[in-house]
C-alpha positions in Angstrom: 9.1 -33.8 47.2 5.8 -33.6 45.3 6.1 -31.4 42.2 2.5 -31.8 41.0 1.3 -28.8 43.0 3.9 -26.5 41.5 3.1 -27.6 37.9 -0.7 -27.2 38.5 -0.3 -23.6 39.7 1.9 -22.6 36.8 -0.6 -24.1 34.3 -3.4 -22.2 36.1 -1.5 -18.9 35.9 -0.7 -19.3 32.2 -4.3 -20.3 31.3 -5.6 -17.4 33.4 -3.4 -14.9 31.5 -4.5 -16.2 28.2 -8.2 -16.0 29.2 -7.8 -12.4 30.3 -6.1 -11.5 27.0 -8.8 -13.1 25.0 -11.5 -11.3 27.0 -9.8 -8.0 26.6 -9.6 -8.5 22.8 -13.3 -9.4 22.7 -14.3 -6.4 24.8 -12.3 -4.1 22.5 -13.9 -5.7 19.4 -17.5 -5.4 20.7 -17.2 -1.9 22.0 -16.4 -0.6 18.5 -12.7 0.1 18.9 -12.0 -1.8 15.7 -14.0 0.5 13.5 -11.5 3.3 14.1 -8.7 0.7 13.6 -10.1 -0.4 10.3 -10.4 3.2 9.1 -6.7 3.8 9.9 -5.7 0.7 8.1 -7.7 1.6 5.0 -6.2 5.0 4.7 -3.6 5.1 2.0 -0.6 7.3 2.4 0.9 9.2 -0.6 3.9 7.6 -2.4 7.4 9.1 -2.3 7.5 10.9 -5.7 11.3 10.9 -5.9 11.2 7.1 -5.6 8.4 7.0 -8.2 10.4 9.2 -10.6 13.4 6.8 -10.3 11.1 3.8 -10.9 9.6 5.4 -13.9 13.0 6.1 -15.4 13.9 2.5 -15.0 10.6 1.3 -16.5 11.1 3.7 -19.4 14.5 2.2 -20.2 13.0 -1.3 -20.2 10.0 -0.3 -22.3 12.3 1.4 -24.9 13.9 -2.0 -25.5 10.5 -3.6 -26.5 10.0 -4.0 -30.2 6.2 -4.4 -30.4 3.6 -1.7 -29.8 1.6 -4.1 -27.6 4.5 -4.7 -25.4 5.2 -0.9 -25.0 1.4 -0.3 -24.4 1.4 -3.0 -21.6 4.8 -2.0 -20.2 5.3 -1.0 -16.6 6.0 2.6 -17.7 2.4 2.9 -19.1 0.6 0.9 -16.4 2.3 2.0 -13.1 0.5 4.5 -10.9 1.7 6.5 -7.9 -0.5 7.8 -5.1 -0.5 11.6 -4.8 -2.0 13.9 -2.2 -2.8 16.9 -4.4 -4.5 19.1 -1.8 -2.1 18.5 1.1 -4.5 16.9 3.6 -2.5 13.7 4.0 -5.0 11.6 2.1 -4.4 10.2 -1.4 -6.8 11.7 -3.9 -5.1 11.1 -7.2 -3.2 8.4 -9.0 -0.5 9.7 -11.4 1.2 7.8 -14.2 4.8 8.2 -15.1 4.2 10.8 -17.8 2.0 13.1 -15.7 3.2 16.6 -14.9 3.7 15.7 -11.2 6.1 12.8 -11.9 7.3 14.2 -15.2 9.2 11.3 -16.8 8.9 11.5 -20.6 9.8 8.4 -22.5 10.4 8.9 -26.2 9.1 6.1 -28.3 6.9 4.7 -25.5 4.7 7.4 -24.0 2.7 7.9 -27.2 1.5 4.2 -26.8 0.2 4.8 -23.3 -3.6 4.8 -23.4 -4.4 5.7 -19.8 -5.3 9.2 -18.6 -2.2 10.7 -17.0 -4.1 11.4 -13.7 -6.9 9.3 -12.2 -9.2 10.8 -9.5 -9.9 8.6 -6.4 -13.3 8.6 -4.8 
């Protein structure tokens, strides 16, 4: 029995499927379908504020253990930001720090060292 014919046809089928897939990807790319895809990828969704609040509480406890002002100023409590959709359109338009009114975690002994604005506008 000669198996070369069966092996050749299987190879041809596999290569043909791969060529068709590559051609479909190229057609999709050149017809502009990727521009919409890249826009969807670049959109940022708002953070879960309950999760952010819990994270800020944890970061506050760590920062309260620091002894130097520089360490408190550079702590995660002061530097962490959370993405917020303030106008309800599903797109992030503000970044809030832990001590902002939206997140609302006060950290005695640390928050007075934070030098960032509590809310940063995006775009």
